[in-house]
C-alpha positions in Angstrom: 19.7 23.5 8.6 20.2 22.5 12.2 21.0 19.1 13.3 23.1 18.2 16.0 24.9 15.1 14.3 23.3 12.5 16.5 20.0 13.0 15.5 18.3 11.2 12.9 15.1 12.3 10.7 12.3 10.3 8.8 10.1 12.3 6.8 6.0 11.1 6.5 3.0 12.8 5.7 0.9 14.3 8.7 -1.6 12.2 7.2 0.3 8.6 7.5 2.0 9.2 10.6 -1.5 9.4 12.6 -3.0 6.5 10.7 -0.2 4.2 11.5 0.7 5.8 14.8 -0.9 3.1 17.5 0.0 5.9 20.1 3.2 4.2 21.6 4.9 3.6 18.4 4.7 4.2 14.5 5.4 1.9 11.3 5.8 3.0 8.2 3.9 1.5 5.2 6.5 0.8 3.7 8.0 -1.4 6.3 6.6 -4.8 5.7 8.2 -4.6 1.6 11.6 -2.7 2.7 12.3 -4.7 6.0 13.1 -1.1 7.5 12.1 2.5 8.5 14.3 4.6 6.5 15.8 7.8 8.1 18.6 10.3 7.3 21.0 11.9 9.1 20.1 16.5 8.9 22.1 16.5 5.6 20.2 14.4 4.1 16.7 15.4 4.8 16.2 18.4 2.5 17.6 16.3 -0.5 15.3 13.2 0.6 12.3 15.4 0.7 12.9 17.2 -3.0 13.6 13.8 -4.0 10.9 11.4 -2.8 7.8 14.0 -1.5 8.2 17.0 -4.4 4.7 16.3 -5.1 3.1 15.7 -2.1 0.4 17.6 -0.8 -0.2 18.5 3.0 1.6 18.5 6.0 5.1 17.2 5.3 6.3 15.9 9.0 9.8 16.0 10.2 10.3 13.7 13.2 13.6 14.2 14.8 14.9 10.8 16.5 17.5 9.9 19.0 18.6 6.2 18.2 19.9 5.7 21.5 15.8 6.0 23.2 15.4 3.5 19.9 13.6 -0.3 20.9 15.0 -1.2 17.6 18.4 -1.9 16.0 19.4 1.4 13.9 22.4 0.4 11.1 24.2 3.0 8.5 23.8 1.1 5.4 24.1 2.3 1.8 21.4 3.8 0.3 18.3 2.5 -0.3 17.0 4.4 -2.9 13.2 3.8 -4.6 13.1 3.4 -7.9 10.7 5.9 -8.0 12.2 8.9 -6.3 15.1 10.9 -7.7 19.1 10.5 -6.6 20.1 14.3 -5.4 20.3 12.6 -1.4 23.0 9.7 -2.6 25.3 12.7 -2.5 24.9 14.0 0.8 26.1 10.6 2.6 27.4 7.5 1.9 25.3 5.6 4.5 21.7 6.4 5.9 20.2 5.0 9.0 17.9 2.3 8.7 16.0 1.1 11.6 15.1 -2.2 12.0 11.5 -2.0 13.9 9.2 0.5 14.9 9.9 4.1 15.9 8.6 4.4 19.6 7.5 7.9 20.4 10.1 7.8 23.6 12.4 8.3 20.8 11.0 11.4 18.9 12.6 14.2 20.4 10.1 16.5 18.1 8.4 17.4 15.0 9.1 20.0 12.2 6.9 20.6 9.3 9.0 20.6 6.3 7.4 23.4 4.2 8.0 24.3 0.5 10.3 27.2 -0.3 10.8 28.7 -4.2 13.5 26.0 -4.7 12.6 23.2 -2.7 11.9 22.0 1.3 13.3 24.2 3.7 14.3 23.1 7.1 11.4 23.5 9.7 12.0 26.7 12.0 11.2 24.7 14.9 10.5 21.0 16.2 7.9 20.7 18.8 7.6 18.3 21.4 5.5 15.0 19.7 2.2 15.4 22.7 2.2 18.7 21.9 2.0 18.7 18.2 -0.2 15.3 18.1 -2.7 17.7 21.0 -3.3 19.6 17.8 -6.3 19.1 15.5 
């Protein structure tokens, strides 16, 4: 696992990201209900992926976000777990970053693909710039 401790991460299916990004920013489908965008510190990414995305098919993206480049405020708060997921991620961090507004493309430092290994998801081998990722079909 990598991650410099400063970056925060958001997990999203490729289909949802492409459907809900307007080319300038992305706002997940759960924002209206939650009031914020769920993000994770690096240490929590894989447990969150395994807790909530185990049954997902298709590409699962990991957005690497620089919180200093977000226009929306980021608050580190107690976890807000969904009732339909696991709880292993709660052991990895006492607080999680919640972004109270959209994720601007300019704040996304890179995009990685989370792939499933034998015992769950594994950290992406590489992150590519968002523009490069979006240019792929």
